VEXDREN-2710 file (C-alpha; in Angstrom, 1 decimal):
% VEXDREN-2710
k/r/px/py/pz
1/UNK/0.0/0.0/0.0
2/UNK/1.3/3.4/-0.9
3/UNK/0.0/6.7/0.6
4/UNK/1.0/9.9/-1.2
5/UNK/1.7/13.0/0.8
6/UNK/2.0/16.4/-0.8
7/UNK/4.4/18.7/1.0
8/UNK/7.0/21.3/0.4
9/UNK/10.3/20.6/2.2
10/UNK/13.0/23.2/2.5
11/UNK/16.4/21.8/3.2
12/UNK/19.3/23.7/4.7
13/UNK/22.5/24.1/2.5
14/UNK/25.6/22.1/3.4
15/UNK/29.0/21.6/1.9
16/UNK/28.5/24.5/-0.5
17/UNK/25.5/22.9/-2.2
18/UNK/22.5/25.2/-2.7
19/UNK/19.1/23.7/-1.8
20/UNK/16.3/23.3/-4.3
21/UNK/12.6/23.7/-3.9
22/UNK/11.1/20.3/-3.7
23/UNK/8.2/19.5/-6.0
24/UNK/5.6/16.9/-5.1
25/UNK/7.3/14.9/-2.3
26/UNK/5.7/11.5/-1.5
27/UNK/6.0/9.0/1.2
28/UNK/6.4/5.3/0.3
29/UNK/4.3/2.6/2.0
30/UNK/3.5/4.5/5.2
31/UNK/2.7/2.3/8.0
32/UNK/3.4/-1.0/6.2
33/UNK/4.1/-3.7/8.7
34/UNK/7.5/-5.5/8.5
35/UNK/7.3/-8.6/6.5
36/UNK/8.2/-11.9/8.2
37/UNK/11.7/-13.4/7.5
38/UNK/12.1/-15.8/4.7
39/UNK/11.8/-19.5/5.6
40/UNK/15.0/-21.0/6.6
41/UNK/16.6/-17.6/7.5
42/UNK/19.4/-17.7/10.0
43/UNK/18.8/-16.7/13.6
44/UNK/19.6/-13.3/15.1
45/UNK/22.7/-14.8/16.5
46/UNK/24.2/-14.8/13.0
47/UNK/23.9/-11.0/13.0
48/UNK/27.0/-10.5/14.9
49/UNK/28.6/-13.0/17.4
50/UNK/30.9/-11.3/19.8
51/UNK/34.4/-11.4/18.5
52/UNK/37.1/-11.9/21.2
53/UNK/40.5/-10.2/20.9
54/UNK/43.4/-12.4/19.9
55/UNK/44.2/-14.8/22.6
56/UNK/47.7/-15.0/24.1
57/UNK/48.6/-11.3/23.6
58/UNK/51.0/-10.3/26.3
59/UNK/50.1/-7.2/28.4
60/UNK/52.7/-4.6/29.3
61/UNK/53.2/-3.6/32.9
62/UNK/50.3/-1.8/34.5
63/UNK/50.7/2.0/34.6
64/UNK/52.9/2.3/31.5
65/UNK/52.6/5.7/30.0
66/UNK/51.2/6.4/26.5
67/UNK/54.2/7.4/24.4
68/UNK/55.3/7.1/20.8
69/UNK/53.5/3.9/19.8
70/UNK/53.5/2.6/23.4
71/UNK/50.4/1.1/25.0
72/UNK/48.6/1.5/28.3
73/UNK/47.7/-1.6/30.3
74/UNK/46.2/0.4/33.2
75/UNK/42.9/-1.4/33.9
76/UNK/39.6/0.6/33.4
77/UNK/37.4/1.6/36.2
78/UNK/35.2/-1.2/37.6
79/UNK/32.1/-1.6/35.6
80/UNK/33.3/0.7/32.9
81/UNK/35.7/0.8/29.9
82/UNK/36.6/4.5/30.4
83/UNK/40.3/5.0/29.5
84/UNK/42.8/7.0/31.6
85/UNK/40.2/8.7/33.8
86/UNK/41.6/11.9/35.4
87/UNK/44.4/12.5/32.9
88/UNK/44.4/16.1/31.9
89/UNK/43.7/16.9/28.3
90/UNK/45.1/20.4/27.6
91/UNK/44.0/20.5/24.0
92/UNK/40.3/20.1/24.9
93/UNK/39.3/23.8/24.6
94/UNK/36.7/24.2/27.3
95/UNK/36.1/20.6/28.6
96/UNK/33.1/19.5/30.5
97/UNK/33.9/18.2/33.9
98/UNK/30.7/16.3/34.6
99/UNK/30.4/12.7/33.5
100/UNK/28.1/13.0/30.5
101/UNK/25.5/15.5/29.6
102/UNK/22.1/15.1/27.8
103/UNK/21.8/16.0/24.2
104/UNK/22.7/14.5/20.8
105/UNK/26.1/12.7/20.8
106/UNK/26.1/12.9/17.0
107/UNK/25.6/16.6/16.8
108/UNK/28.0/17.4/19.6
109/UNK/25.4/18.7/22.0
110/UNK/25.7/15.8/24.4
111/UNK/27.9/13.0/25.6
112/UNK/27.4/9.5/26.9
113/UNK/27.1/9.2/30.7
114/UNK/30.3/7.2/30.8
115/UNK/32.3/10.0/29.2
116/UNK/34.8/12.2/31.2
117/UNK/35.6/15.1/28.9
118/UNK/38.6/16.0/31.2
119/UNK/40.3/12.8/30.1
120/UNK/41.9/11.5/27.0
121/UNK/41.6/9.0/25.4
122/UNK/37.8/9.3/25.4
123/UNK/35.5/6.6/26.8
124/UNK/35.5/3.4/24.9
125/UNK/32.2/2.6/26.5
126/UNK/30.7/5.8/25.0
127/UNK/31.8/4.9/21.5
128/UNK/30.6/1.3/21.7
129/UNK/27.2/2.5/23.0
130/UNK/26.6/3.9/19.5
131/UNK/26.7/0.5/17.7
132/UNK/23.7/-0.5/15.8
133/UNK/22.7/-2.9/13.0
134/UNK/24.4/-6.0/11.6
135/UNK/27.8/-4.8/12.9
136/UNK/26.6/-4.1/16.4
137/UNK/28.6/-6.9/18.0
138/UNK/31.9/-5.5/16.7
139/UNK/34.2/-4.7/19.7
140/UNK/37.4/-3.6/17.9
141/UNK/40.6/-3.3/19.9
142/UNK/41.1/-3.8/23.6
143/UNK/40.4/-0.5/25.5
144/UNK/43.2/-1.3/27.9
145/UNK/45.7/-1.6/25.0
146/UNK/45.9/2.0/23.9
147/UNK/48.3/2.9/21.1
148/UNK/48.9/6.6/20.5
149/UNK/49.9/7.7/17.0
150/UNK/52.5/10.4/17.3
151/UNK/54.0/10.4/13.8
152/UNK/52.4/11.5/10.5
153/UNK/54.7/9.0/8.6
154/UNK/53.0/6.4/6.5
155/UNK/55.9/4.0/7.0
156/UNK/56.6/1.6/9.9
157/UNK/58.2/2.9/13.1
158/UNK/57.5/4.0/16.6
159/UNK/54.3/5.9/16.9
160/UNK/53.1/5.3/13.3
161/UNK/49.6/4.3/12.2
162/UNK/51.0/1.5/9.9
163/UNK/52.8/-0.2/12.8
164/UNK/49.6/-0.2/14.9
165/UNK/47.3/-1.5/12.2
166/UNK/49.6/-4.2/10.8
167/UNK/50.4/-5.5/14.3
168/UNK/48.5/-8.6/15.5
169/UNK/48.1/-6.8/18.9
170/UNK/44.5/-5.7/19.6
171/UNK/45.2/-2.0/19.8
172/UNK/42.7/0.8/20.5
173/UNK/44.4/3.5/18.4
174/UNK/44.2/7.2/19.2
175/UNK/46.0/10.3/17.9
176/UNK/48.3/12.7/19.6
177/UNK/47.0/16.3/19.7
178/UNK/50.0/17.4/17.6
179/UNK/48.5/15.5/14.6
180/UNK/45.2/17.3/14.7
181/UNK/44.5/19.0/11.4
182/UNK/47.2/16.9/9.6
183/UNK/47.1/14.2/6.9
184/UNK/48.8/10.8/7.2
185/UNK/49.6/9.6/3.6
186/UNK/50.5/6.0/3.0
187/UNK/50.5/3.2/0.4
188/UNK/48.2/0.2/1.1
189/UNK/48.1/-0.8/4.8
190/UNK/47.0/-4.4/5.6
191/UNK/44.8/-3.9/8.6
192/UNK/44.8/-6.8/11.0
193/UNK/41.9/-8.1/13.2
194/UNK/40.8/-6.6/16.5
195/UNK/41.6/-2.9/15.9
196/UNK/39.9/0.4/16.7
197/UNK/40.8/3.6/15.1
198/UNK/39.3/6.3/17.4
199/UNK/39.6/9.8/15.9
200/UNK/37.1/11.5/18.2
201/UNK/38.2/15.0/19.2
202/UNK/40.9/15.2/16.6
203/UNK/40.9/16.4/13.0
204/UNK/42.7/13.5/11.2
205/UNK/42.8/12.7/7.5
206/UNK/44.0/9.2/6.4
207/UNK/45.1/9.3/2.8
208/UNK/45.7/5.9/1.3
209/UNK/44.2/2.4/1.0
210/UNK/43.1/0.5/4.1
211/UNK/42.8/-3.2/3.1
212/UNK/41.0/-5.8/5.4
213/UNK/41.9/-9.1/3.8
214/UNK/40.0/-11.9/5.7
215/UNK/40.2/-9.8/8.9
216/UNK/37.5/-9.2/11.5
217/UNK/36.4/-7.1/14.4
218/UNK/37.5/-3.7/13.2
219/UNK/36.2/-0.3/14.1
220/UNK/37.1/2.9/12.2
221/UNK/35.6/6.0/13.7
222/UNK/35.7/9.8/13.4
223/UNK/38.4/10.2/10.7
224/UNK/38.5/11.5/7.2
225/UNK/39.3/8.8/4.6
226/UNK/40.5/9.4/1.1
227/UNK/42.8/7.9/-1.5
228/UNK/43.6/10.2/-4.4
229/UNK/47.1/8.8/-4.6
230/UNK/46.1/6.6/-7.6
231/UNK/44.1/7.4/-10.7
232/UNK/40.5/8.1/-10.0
233/UNK/39.6/6.4/-13.3
234/UNK/41.0/2.9/-12.7
235/UNK/39.9/-0.3/-10.9
236/UNK/42.7/0.2/-8.4
237/UNK/42.8/2.3/-5.2
238/UNK/39.8/1.8/-3.0
239/UNK/39.7/3.9/0.1
240/UNK/38.6/1.0/2.3
241/UNK/38.3/-2.6/1.1
242/UNK/37.0/-5.7/2.8
243/UNK/37.8/-8.9/1.0
244/UNK/37.7/-12.7/1.6
245/UNK/35.7/-15.8/0.8
246/UNK/32.0/-15.9/1.6
247/UNK/29.2/-18.4/2.1
248/UNK/25.6/-18.9/3.1
249/UNK/26.0/-17.7/6.7
250/UNK/27.8/-14.7/8.2
251/UNK/30.1/-17.1/10.1
252/UNK/31.3/-18.4/6.7
253/UNK/33.1/-15.1/6.1
254/UNK/36.5/-14.7/7.7
255/UNK/36.0/-10.9/7.1
256/UNK/33.2/-10.0/9.4
257/UNK/32.2/-7.6/12.2
258/UNK/33.3/-4.4/10.7
259/UNK/32.0/-0.9/11.8
260/UNK/32.7/2.4/10.0
261/UNK/31.2/5.3/12.0
262/UNK/31.3/9.1/11.7
263/UNK/33.8/8.9/8.9
264/UNK/34.1/11.2/5.9
265/UNK/34.7/9.1/2.7
266/UNK/35.7/11.0/-0.5
267/UNK/37.8/10.9/-3.7
268/UNK/39.0/7.4/-4.0
269/UNK/40.6/5.6/-6.9
270/UNK/37.8/3.0/-7.4
271/UNK/35.4/2.5/-4.6
272/UNK/35.0/4.4/-1.3
273/UNK/34.1/1.3/0.7
274/UNK/34.0/-1.9/-1.3
275/UNK/33.1/-5.3/0.2
276/UNK/34.0/-8.4/-1.8
277/UNK/33.3/-11.1/0.8
278/UNK/32.3/-9.6/4.1
279/UNK/29.4/-9.8/6.6
280/UNK/28.0/-8.3/9.8
281/UNK/29.0/-4.8/8.7
282/UNK/27.6/-1.4/9.7
283/UNK/28.2/2.0/8.0
284/UNK/26.7/4.8/10.1
285/UNK/26.8/8.5/10.4
286/UNK/29.1/8.9/7.4
287/UNK/29.4/11.7/4.9
288/UNK/30.2/10.4/1.4
289/UNK/31.0/12.8/-1.4
290/UNK/33.2/13.7/-4.4
291/UNK/33.2/10.2/-5.9
292/UNK/31.9/8.3/-8.9
293/UNK/31.3/4.7/-7.6
294/UNK/30.8/4.7/-3.9
295/UNK/29.9/1.3/-2.3
296/UNK/30.1/-2.0/-4.2
297/UNK/29.0/-4.8/-1.9
298/UNK/29.0/-7.9/-4.1
299/UNK/30.5/-11.3/-4.9
300/UNK/33.4/-12.5/-2.8
301/UNK/37.0/-12.5/-3.8
302/UNK/36.5/-15.6/-5.8
303/UNK/33.4/-14.1/-7.6
304/UNK/31.2/-16.5/-5.8
305/UNK/27.7/-15.5/-4.5
306/UNK/27.4/-14.1/-1.0
307/UNK/24.0/-15.1/0.4
308/UNK/25.4/-14.7/3.9
309/UNK/26.4/-11.0/3.5
310/UNK/24.7/-8.7/6.0
311/UNK/25.1/-4.9/5.9
312/UNK/23.4/-2.1/7.7
313/UNK/23.6/1.5/6.4
314/UNK/22.0/4.1/8.6
315/UNK/22.2/7.8/9.1
316/UNK/24.5/8.5/6.2
317/UNK/24.7/11.5/3.9
318/UNK/25.2/10.4/0.3
319/UNK/26.1/13.8/-1.1
320/UNK/25.9/14.2/-4.9
321/UNK/27.6/10.8/-5.7
322/UNK/27.3/9.4/-9.2
323/UNK/26.1/5.9/-8.3
324/UNK/26.5/2.9/-6.0
325/UNK/25.0/4.3/-2.9
326/UNK/25.1/1.3/-2.3
327/UNK/25.2/-1.4/-5.0
328/UNK/24.3/-4.8/-3.6
329/UNK/24.8/-7.9/-5.8
330/UNK/25.1/-11.7/-5.8
331/UNK/22.9/-12.2/-2.8
332/UNK/23.1/-10.8/0.7
333/UNK/20.9/-8.5/2.7
334/UNK/21.1/-4.8/3.1
335/UNK/19.2/-2.7/5.6
336/UNK/19.2/0.9/4.4
337/UNK/17.5/3.3/6.9
338/UNK/17.4/6.9/7.8
339/UNK/19.9/8.0/5.1
340/UNK/19.8/11.1/3.0
341/UNK/20.4/10.3/-0.7
342/UNK/21.0/13.7/-2.3
343/UNK/21.2/14.5/-6.0
344/UNK/22.8/11.4/-7.6
345/UNK/24.0/11.5/-11.3
346/UNK/23.1/7.9/-12.4
347/UNK/21.1/6.2/-9.6
348/UNK/21.0/6.1/-5.8
349/UNK/20.9/2.6/-4.4
350/UNK/20.6/-0.8/-6.1
351/UNK/20.0/-4.4/-5.3
352/UNK/20.6/-6.8/-8.2
353/UNK/21.4/-10.5/-8.8
354/UNK/19.4/-11.8/-5.9
355/UNK/20.4/-9.3/-3.3
356/UNK/17.7/-7.9/-0.9
357/UNK/17.4/-4.2/0.0
358/UNK/15.1/-3.1/2.8
359/UNK/14.8/0.7/2.3
360/UNK/13.3/2.4/5.3
361/UNK/12.8/6.0/6.4
362/UNK/15.2/7.5/3.9
363/UNK/15.0/10.8/2.1
364/UNK/15.7/10.5/-1.6
365/UNK/16.1/13.9/-3.3
366/UNK/16.8/13.8/-7.0
367/UNK/18.2/16.6/-9.1
368/UNK/15.5/19.1/-10.1
369/UNK/13.9/19.2/-13.4
370/UNK/13.1/16.4/-15.9
371/UNK/15.1/17.2/-19.1
372/UNK/17.9/19.6/-20.1
373/UNK/19.6/20.6/-23.3
374/UNK/22.1/23.4/-22.8
375/UNK/22.4/23.9/-19.1
376/UNK/22.5/20.3/-17.9
377/UNK/23.9/19.6/-14.3
378/UNK/27.6/19.1/-14.3
379/UNK/28.8/16.0/-12.4
380/UNK/31.2/17.2/-9.7
381/UNK/32.8/13.7/-9.2
382/UNK/36.1/12.7/-10.8
383/UNK/35.5/10.6/-14.0
384/UNK/31.7/10.9/-13.5
385/UNK/29.6/11.5/-16.6
386/UNK/27.6/14.7/-16.9
387/UNK/23.8/14.6/-17.2
388/UNK/22.8/14.4/-20.9
389/UNK/19.2/15.4/-21.7
390/UNK/17.4/13.2/-19.1
391/UNK/17.6/14.1/-15.5
392/UNK/18.3/10.9/-13.5
393/UNK/15.4/10.1/-11.1
394/UNK/16.1/6.4/-10.2
395/UNK/16.5/6.3/-6.4
396/UNK/16.4/2.5/-6.0
397/UNK/17.0/0.1/-8.8
398/UNK/16.7/-3.7/-9.0
399/UNK/18.3/-4.2/-12.5
400/UNK/21.2/-1.7/-12.9
401/UNK/23.9/-3.5/-15.1
402/UNK/22.5/-6.8/-13.9
403/UNK/22.4/-8.6/-17.2
404/UNK/18.7/-9.6/-16.5
405/UNK/19.4/-11.0/-13.1
406/UNK/17.2/-8.9/-10.8
407/UNK/17.3/-8.1/-7.1
408/UNK/14.6/-7.6/-4.5
409/UNK/13.6/-4.3/-2.9
410/UNK/11.1/-3.1/-0.4
411/UNK/10.4/0.6/0.5
412/UNK/8.9/1.5/3.9
413/UNK/8.1/5.1/4.9
414/UNK/10.7/6.5/2.4
415/UNK/10.3/10.1/1.3
416/UNK/10.9/10.9/-2.4
417/UNK/11.5/14.5/-3.6
418/UNK/12.0/16.1/-7.0
419/UNK/10.3/13.2/-8.7
420/UNK/12.7/10.5/-7.3
421/UNK/11.6/7.0/-8.2
422/UNK/11.8/3.8/-6.2
423/UNK/11.5/0.4/-7.9
424/UNK/10.2/-2.3/-5.7
425/UNK/10.3/-6.0/-6.6
426/UNK/8.9/-8.9/-4.6
427/UNK/8.7/-6.8/-1.4
428/UNK/7.0/-9.5/0.6
429/UNK/10.0/-11.7/0.0
430/UNK/12.5/-9.1/1.3
431/UNK/13.9/-9.9/4.8
432/UNK/12.7/-8.1/7.9
433/UNK/15.6/-6.3/9.8
434/UNK/13.6/-6.7/13.1
435/UNK/14.2/-10.4/12.8
436/UNK/17.9/-9.8/13.3
437/UNK/18.2/-6.9/15.6
438/UNK/16.3/-4.1/17.4
439/UNK/16.5/-0.5/16.1
440/UNK/14.4/2.7/15.9
441/UNK/13.8/4.3/12.6
442/UNK/13.1/8.1/12.6
443/UNK/10.6/9.7/10.4
444/UNK/11.8/10.7/7.0
445/UNK/11.4/14.5/7.0
446/UNK/13.1/17.8/7.1
447/UNK/14.3/17.3/10.6
448/UNK/16.2/14.1/9.7
449/UNK/17.8/15.9/6.7
450/UNK/19.0/18.7/8.9
451/UNK/20.4/16.3/11.5
452/UNK/22.3/14.4/8.9
453/UNK/23.7/17.5/7.2
454/UNK/24.9/18.7/10.6
455/UNK/26.0/15.5/12.3
456/UNK/27.5/13.1/9.7
457/UNK/31.3/12.8/9.4
458/UNK/34.1/13.0/12.0
459/UNK/33.4/14.8/15.3
460/UNK/36.6/16.8/15.5
461/UNK/35.1/18.9/18.4
462/UNK/33.8/15.9/20.3
463/UNK/33.4/16.6/24.0
464/UNK/34.0/20.4/23.7
END
């Protein structure tokens, strides 16, 4: 059932993009109940078993100071995973002394009750409280094994990011204040399992390729991620890649339990965040822009189908990308909720070749107009094709470049603006996210758009 709602929605400008007056917005399938899961579907336990850190890692002496690449083994407070409570943080601006304050942790108007803004590193418990979706069981590194990056070098050595990420130790990685506002440039880094990159309160740009080859339990939070070091028009040079063999169940994937959160993804060589054999993944509160092919989540590294792939995309700002926001293929399940898909140049999201997309509470705003001749919109993305005559309106596709092998899609409470079009196919056969995990979807409206424009990407002023 579809209910049409006529409204006019005025959206605040962001990132230098001028708003357009929306014509004829409509809401998709308002109030449609969630469909039951397919027969034979795996249990909620498959949506993210807890991943322990590597066993047998030796701990340094308690009380060791954080230094260039050194770790802290000082135990957290009882009942909490807060790190280094009481350590002065001189770069904090005007810190908040009380433990937490009400408000929105994504907009910077509040902090988690476990947070002590007088201390750095920030509370691990506060970050982990923000997990949601298929990747919610991701734990990342050990909060008692803090590694402070003190060097902007992309090579190995004391205090470097590469040394931390390529180690088998379960590090919780933070950044020295002296690196705030700086860029770390590197060739491909082979990220090992059980890692957290925690950029909260810093302004850190990571410029290069992060590769997760059959690795699991990794968190990347609150950093800018780009890779313009290779050609933007080749098949090489993803910003972040997850690769490995797949299977029918999430546990068949060596690469699983991955969470990218409050990151800015832009200007990569091929994909921004490509998954070729991964499961139990969440991408949340990210700002994606200045790129042609954003998210390809498809067949595994052996080009085999991936029916066990599970990905959640929530509260992301897809900002004038060309396509693949995301592109699911060769099976798998994608829950796409409370995202803002803004002015794409080919299509917004797609599910093809048997993949299932559950689209819920999103705002899809197409480019204005229907046709153009002389003043067609210019594609701002490297190697992206400009609009030619027909203004692209396809928000959700089930057949894009699929060779006749279609996907499945269901739309629930989505808001479409500027004539955006959602293609549904076999909606009663699409999985129900509530079968796998609990979550709360916000209404798709102007308030959601404003929140995503203001709150996505890294929180460089976290806790200030």
